[in-house]
Legacy VTK file of the C-alpha trace (Angstrom):
# vtk DataFile Version 3.0
C-alpha trace
ASCII
DATASET POLYDATA
POINTS 415 float
137.291 40.032 126.844
134.763 40.853 129.208
131.327 42.548 128.160
132.354 45.745 130.039
135.797 45.705 128.248
134.429 45.329 125.047
131.962 47.705 125.750
134.647 50.379 126.684
136.608 49.494 123.555
133.274 50.444 121.704
132.813 53.777 123.420
136.130 54.788 122.299
135.708 53.736 118.722
132.359 55.822 119.122
134.065 58.940 120.490
136.427 60.459 117.650
134.413 63.562 117.179
134.736 63.983 121.123
138.552 63.443 120.910
138.752 65.950 118.128
136.707 68.561 119.823
138.469 68.247 123.352
141.931 68.593 121.438
140.886 71.626 119.232
139.456 73.237 122.367
143.133 72.796 124.113
144.917 73.973 120.775
142.793 77.075 120.543
144.305 78.503 123.629
147.884 79.436 123.331
150.152 78.129 126.219
153.649 78.696 124.650
156.676 78.057 126.848
158.493 80.407 127.529
157.111 82.011 129.233
155.686 79.274 130.988
152.160 80.899 131.534
149.361 78.551 131.716
146.735 80.884 133.153
144.610 81.100 129.868
144.733 77.403 129.269
143.910 76.444 132.800
140.227 77.156 132.701
139.742 75.292 129.442
141.492 72.249 131.102
139.231 72.908 134.217
135.978 72.914 132.203
137.076 69.675 130.528
137.995 67.862 133.763
134.622 69.063 135.155
132.605 67.407 132.599
133.619 64.170 133.732
131.108 62.756 136.348
131.901 62.783 139.976
135.449 64.188 139.813
137.108 66.277 142.202
139.180 69.557 140.829
141.788 71.321 142.200
143.815 74.298 140.568
147.406 75.112 141.995
149.387 77.963 141.124
152.883 77.540 142.683
154.319 80.942 140.942
152.277 83.806 139.226
150.418 82.395 136.088
151.943 78.961 136.130
148.923 76.844 136.852
148.337 72.902 137.053
145.343 70.948 137.527
144.624 67.758 139.651
141.434 65.680 138.950
140.558 62.989 140.862
137.917 60.040 140.477
137.041 57.929 143.189
135.745 54.561 142.813
134.385 54.286 146.432
136.339 51.244 146.975
140.011 50.580 148.353
142.327 49.798 145.407
145.266 51.038 143.732
145.590 54.982 142.343
146.517 55.243 138.523
147.740 58.598 137.385
147.156 60.000 134.076
149.880 62.926 133.763
150.085 65.325 130.910
151.603 68.855 130.296
149.578 71.799 129.198
152.382 74.283 127.981
153.850 74.045 124.464
156.723 75.084 122.396
156.182 78.632 121.081
153.907 79.459 118.691
156.611 80.957 116.062
153.951 82.740 113.867
156.501 83.821 111.558
157.227 80.002 110.453
155.645 79.237 107.050
152.326 77.899 108.511
149.826 76.882 105.958
146.977 76.596 108.547
146.143 79.085 111.562
148.430 77.625 114.442
145.621 77.808 116.863
142.833 76.820 114.436
142.596 73.085 115.155
142.334 72.742 111.377
141.095 69.096 110.254
141.861 67.952 106.546
142.881 64.510 104.964
143.031 62.590 108.483
145.319 65.129 109.930
144.690 67.274 113.199
146.852 70.672 112.932
147.874 72.908 115.615
150.442 74.345 118.045
151.057 71.650 120.755
148.746 69.168 119.299
151.197 66.433 119.426
152.974 67.828 122.258
150.695 67.117 124.145
147.431 68.508 123.857
146.177 65.506 121.719
147.609 63.150 124.392
145.550 64.967 127.205
142.464 64.650 125.132
143.017 60.955 124.988
143.515 60.686 128.804
140.453 62.789 129.621
138.708 60.482 127.397
139.905 57.465 129.307
138.993 58.693 132.535
135.966 60.321 131.583
134.778 56.699 130.193
136.014 54.868 133.403
133.954 57.466 135.619
131.060 56.189 134.396
131.785 52.768 134.839
133.262 53.221 138.588
131.238 50.574 139.995
133.432 47.976 137.747
136.641 49.014 139.302
138.581 49.606 142.685
140.880 52.496 143.799
141.242 55.759 142.077
142.027 57.473 138.925
143.912 60.907 139.225
144.681 63.369 136.108
147.582 65.629 136.818
147.534 68.312 134.136
150.823 70.264 134.460
152.243 73.481 133.837
156.017 74.097 133.253
157.191 70.984 131.670
159.020 72.709 128.941
160.912 74.413 131.267
161.706 70.928 133.181
158.309 71.069 135.462
159.833 72.015 138.831
156.797 74.225 139.254
154.193 71.678 137.641
154.635 68.014 138.298
157.736 68.483 140.513
155.547 70.696 142.719
152.268 68.638 142.343
154.222 65.323 143.702
155.824 67.233 146.452
152.759 69.102 147.749
149.801 67.034 146.751
149.888 63.587 148.069
147.243 62.050 145.523
149.449 63.416 142.700
151.440 60.141 143.527
150.104 56.596 142.516
150.879 53.083 142.042
151.318 53.637 138.410
151.384 56.353 135.960
150.501 56.407 132.107
151.893 59.898 130.570
150.300 60.572 126.824
153.476 62.805 125.967
154.576 62.564 122.306
155.877 59.281 120.728
154.165 56.525 119.255
151.016 53.960 120.032
153.764 51.529 118.499
156.320 52.397 121.235
155.646 51.760 125.029
158.435 54.069 126.712
159.393 52.588 129.982
162.358 54.961 130.795
164.404 57.985 129.353
167.972 59.448 129.244
168.921 61.971 132.128
170.072 65.510 131.107
172.634 67.993 132.222
172.665 71.663 130.793
175.975 73.366 131.597
177.553 76.870 130.796
181.258 77.263 130.004
182.653 80.703 130.107
186.325 81.641 129.148
187.889 85.237 130.102
190.495 86.562 128.188
192.475 90.070 128.344
191.913 93.051 125.305
194.304 93.919 122.473
193.636 95.025 119.007
193.251 92.342 116.487
196.679 93.041 114.853
198.433 92.916 118.342
197.458 89.714 119.461
200.671 88.909 121.379
199.344 91.654 123.779
195.941 90.108 124.291
194.676 86.843 125.276
191.730 85.280 123.333
188.832 84.133 125.220
187.403 82.547 122.194
190.271 80.324 121.783
190.354 79.471 125.605
186.715 78.384 125.057
187.512 76.193 122.112
190.034 74.189 124.066
187.344 73.843 126.887
184.538 72.858 124.372
187.057 70.071 123.022
187.146 68.543 126.369
183.581 68.905 127.145
182.810 66.786 123.973
185.060 64.058 125.365
182.377 63.128 127.673
180.989 61.218 124.919
183.569 58.746 125.639
183.340 58.188 129.252
182.785 54.399 129.706
179.928 53.140 131.932
177.773 49.869 132.345
174.116 50.022 131.799
171.843 47.459 133.185
171.413 44.454 130.943
167.571 44.481 131.115
167.806 48.160 129.573
170.367 47.050 126.800
168.389 44.126 125.929
165.090 45.891 125.631
166.670 48.560 123.347
168.093 45.930 120.986
164.708 44.202 121.020
162.805 47.449 120.173
165.197 48.625 117.313
163.516 47.090 114.378
160.229 48.887 115.237
161.675 51.925 117.144
164.129 53.339 114.864
162.096 53.527 111.595
159.590 55.676 113.612
162.531 57.646 115.674
165.073 57.785 113.080
168.096 55.290 112.362
170.605 55.459 115.221
168.246 55.802 118.167
169.488 52.622 119.843
172.682 53.718 119.387
172.122 57.363 120.863
170.160 55.839 123.816
173.354 53.814 124.983
175.760 56.739 125.132
176.379 60.107 126.441
175.792 62.882 123.824
177.006 66.541 124.013
175.326 69.198 121.995
176.920 72.547 122.088
173.898 74.656 121.373
175.109 78.252 121.518
178.136 80.150 121.567
178.593 83.829 122.432
181.832 86.042 122.374
183.679 89.010 120.957
182.656 92.231 120.048
184.324 92.957 116.405
186.613 90.905 114.120
189.622 93.177 114.920
189.380 93.063 118.622
190.694 90.060 120.905
187.553 89.003 122.730
187.912 89.142 126.349
184.801 87.010 127.094
183.122 83.676 125.290
180.325 81.814 126.647
178.879 78.421 125.474
175.902 76.390 126.280
175.526 72.929 126.090
173.059 69.945 126.253
174.466 66.880 127.694
172.240 63.517 127.433
173.192 60.609 129.731
171.962 56.981 129.420
171.076 54.752 132.337
174.196 53.566 133.912
176.041 56.796 134.566
175.137 59.971 136.558
175.460 63.715 136.386
177.811 63.480 139.410
180.049 61.067 137.437
180.270 63.588 134.467
180.586 66.940 136.581
183.444 65.244 138.216
185.100 64.714 134.997
184.514 68.466 134.098
186.009 69.440 137.247
189.083 67.489 136.464
189.257 68.587 132.888
188.516 72.027 132.684
189.549 73.230 136.438
193.174 73.332 135.287
192.456 75.638 132.207
193.304 78.985 132.942
190.373 81.649 132.630
188.029 78.798 132.080
184.857 78.268 134.416
181.828 75.954 134.134
178.470 75.538 135.968
175.604 72.956 135.677
172.370 74.919 134.591
169.857 71.884 135.017
170.208 68.281 136.035
168.189 65.178 135.953
169.292 61.634 136.203
168.369 58.974 133.784
165.393 56.941 135.068
163.574 53.824 134.080
161.005 51.460 134.996
161.740 47.880 134.760
160.277 46.620 131.386
158.892 43.530 133.140
156.822 45.661 135.588
153.026 45.166 135.476
152.498 48.755 134.060
154.634 48.242 131.275
153.523 44.760 130.653
149.868 45.759 130.365
150.461 48.629 128.294
152.236 46.793 125.691
149.726 43.642 125.990
146.740 46.290 125.183
148.848 48.224 122.667
149.272 44.707 120.564
145.434 43.985 120.835
144.555 47.651 119.599
147.295 47.819 117.008
147.039 44.272 115.815
150.928 43.590 116.082
153.350 44.068 119.263
154.753 47.281 120.075
158.463 48.142 120.905
159.147 48.364 124.369
161.868 50.706 124.714
163.568 53.824 126.337
163.046 57.522 125.269
165.845 59.927 124.025
163.898 62.691 125.206
162.679 64.060 128.451
159.329 64.037 129.967
157.494 64.672 133.399
158.248 61.179 133.792
161.458 62.315 135.151
159.716 63.308 138.178
157.297 60.370 138.654
159.898 57.506 138.559
162.323 58.850 140.921
159.189 59.477 143.180
158.960 55.890 143.215
155.818 55.607 140.728
156.487 53.116 138.024
155.661 55.159 134.636
155.178 54.426 130.846
154.904 57.152 128.102
152.520 56.237 125.085
151.578 59.035 122.827
150.816 60.224 119.513
153.480 60.283 116.759
154.990 64.137 116.358
154.788 65.657 113.115
156.632 68.923 112.485
156.603 69.326 116.309
157.630 72.647 117.075
157.777 73.960 113.705
155.430 74.833 110.982
152.086 72.890 110.428
152.378 70.691 113.615
150.098 67.727 113.313
148.876 64.340 114.286
147.393 61.583 112.859
143.422 61.285 113.659
143.545 57.639 113.825
146.069 57.766 116.200
143.832 59.739 118.610
141.391 56.664 118.829
144.484 54.347 118.931
145.957 56.156 121.986
142.723 56.611 123.790
141.749 52.911 123.499
145.225 52.009 125.053
145.022 54.289 127.698
141.383 53.362 128.704
141.937 49.685 128.524
145.171 49.768 129.923
143.841 51.764 133.122
140.878 49.421 133.271
142.939 46.431 133.424
145.408 47.898 136.001
142.428 48.993 138.421
140.583 45.294 137.929
143.740 43.436 138.162
LINES 1 416
415 0 1 2 3 4 5 6 7 8 9 10 11 12 13 14 15 16 17 18 19 20 21 22 23 24 25 26 27 28 29 30 31 32 33 34 35 36 37 38 39 40 41 42 43 44 45 46 47 48 49 50 51 52 53 54 55 56 57 58 59 60 61 62 63 64 65 66 67 68 69 70 71 72 73 74 75 76 77 78 79 80 81 82 83 84 85 86 87 88 89 90 91 92 93 94 95 96 97 98 99 100 101 102 103 104 105 106 107 108 109 110 111 112 113 114 115 116 117 118 119 120 121 122 123 124 125 126 127 128 129 130 131 132 133 134 135 136 137 138 139 140 141 142 143 144 145 146 147 148 149 150 151 152 153 154 155 156 157 158 159 160 161 162 163 164 165 166 167 168 169 170 171 172 173 174 175 176 177 178 179 180 181 182 183 184 185 186 187 188 189 190 191 192 193 194 195 196 197 198 199 200 201 202 203 204 205 206 207 208 209 210 211 212 213 214 215 216 217 218 219 220 221 222 223 224 225 226 227 228 229 230 231 232 233 234 235 236 237 238 239 240 241 242 243 244 245 246 247 248 249 250 251 252 253 254 255 256 257 258 259 260 261 262 263 264 265 266 267 268 269 270 271 272 273 274 275 276 277 278 279 280 281 282 283 284 285 286 287 288 289 290 291 292 293 294 295 296 297 298 299 300 301 302 303 304 305 306 307 308 309 310 311 312 313 314 315 316 317 318 319 320 321 322 323 324 325 326 327 328 329 330 331 332 333 334 335 336 337 338 339 340 341 342 343 344 345 346 347 348 349 350 351 352 353 354 355 356 357 358 359 360 361 362 363 364 365 366 367 368 369 370 371 372 373 374 375 376 377 378 379 380 381 382 383 384 385 386 387 388 389 390 391 392 393 394 395 396 397 398 399 400 401 402 403 404 405 406 407 408 409 410 411 412 413 414
């Protein structure tokens, strides 16, 4: 390890109070999605960015109250551009849940830092901000640029956040991206499943519940359609061997952190029927029924394939229609790509043991970066009670993630 690299690692170790303070400043301002309003948190993020020496800051607002920020740090020498991407919006606060601490209080106790959005992903943003700040102070030691993209709208799939920045801000793209979204410092995520959200609707004809022979039950029609929908889980496909090998190798480390069955879930289509509506009274034959489902698809199969299956299976059903609400393809950066290898190497150095290198079950704004041609890894904090009461992160992990971000960026920009 070079003297400067050692110094950077030591600076991260000495910056724990700063990491906690920055995370608390972000947590203190609510930014729930819905309604995808980041107008209150944006000035806080802007102030934090402007504390980085020599940074250029832009605030963009593609739609009213949906604000994102771009911070650009130039070394003054030609080289590669590294992106740190994060999102400012969070799950709803849900004050009615049994919180034992103030949801926006940033309470620190027993090595845990609490608050809505602390793991998803205001703590991760604090780690990237520290990495960028330390590297900005040593910009004579590396070449190229560091760009931070702090987005709104991620919980709403990001079209007005990261998606908009990638389309309209040229320097929001780069040669690699490190995203500090929720996960674990012990798992370097190089890809994620795709998704297709669908609505399935059925129509019937009215009758009294005692005279079912005179009506057509929309809920019965919907039940048949949903049984066909679930059959998407059996559609065959062929995943790239490099992905299946990585998932198998990661399983012993990744599953204890993410739950038994993660490896199997990563390698198949899943259908979660999330909501069902229909009917007005038990003694009336329902005339309308509607269900919404979240379909997640692995690398190796596309939303077009699944949509064609639904057309074939649901199209012939009388009174049944369906539509896709949202669609994103599965994506991955090859696990032997430089940014993946460097991140894994630094994580092993920081943690003292090799991390898993794996796909990601859930989505992130990396869904925008990889299709835009930007190799991307996700490495963030372990979530505890994410979206529920008493959401928290481990303070020790703040330092670990910040150090991994800092040293990986340094290695990438000096390599």
